Phi, psi and omega in degrees: 000131183285144175298140179283140175268134179275140179268128178279135176280147179291135181297132176253122179296147178280133180287119178302330178288323178294320178294317175303316181301317178297318179296316182300323182299324184276341191244351187300319183297316182288330174293322177298312179301319176300313180296314182294341175297336177274359177136169182292161177199156174264168188310304182301319182295322175299312179304316178299311184295323180291321176298310180300329182285343180115001180282349180086186181285126177243135181283151175304323183292344173269317186291307191299320178296325179293315180299319177298321179296317179299317178296315178296332176277353182080015179273335175225154174245155183237138174230127179271129176232142176295144180280154174278092181079358181226189180295156176293163181227148172266123176262136180252138169215158182287145168270172173301322174295322177294325176292315182290325177295319179300317180294316178293317179296324177297319176296317183291320179293323177301316177300311182300314185290331175298316180295315181295320177297324178293317181294320179296323181283356180093007179272103183259008181277126180293130177272135180254145179285145179275000000 
């Protein structure tokens, strides 16, 4: 019996938007904490600030579950305020735990991103701590 030849599948380019979406899933919470470190904000305002910072358009269906998780974890608190002639809004602000978590996560992310930068550049040698 002759060996079977495997058919190679045609390469499919990776969609940059899909890649960005995957990165954002892992980083959105720390980005929210970072924005809130500058002061309280309501949901739509957070979406605008994240967009202006360069993350692009984020859907409310992505943001609000993350805000709820941050609240449940005690990292943010929510205050409901009546609107000026419009609907009321939930304002989010960091708790002391949220602030310390933001600082800790930022340091961890810095280390992680340094490793990723090295790998992308082709440096596969493991760095050891002194």
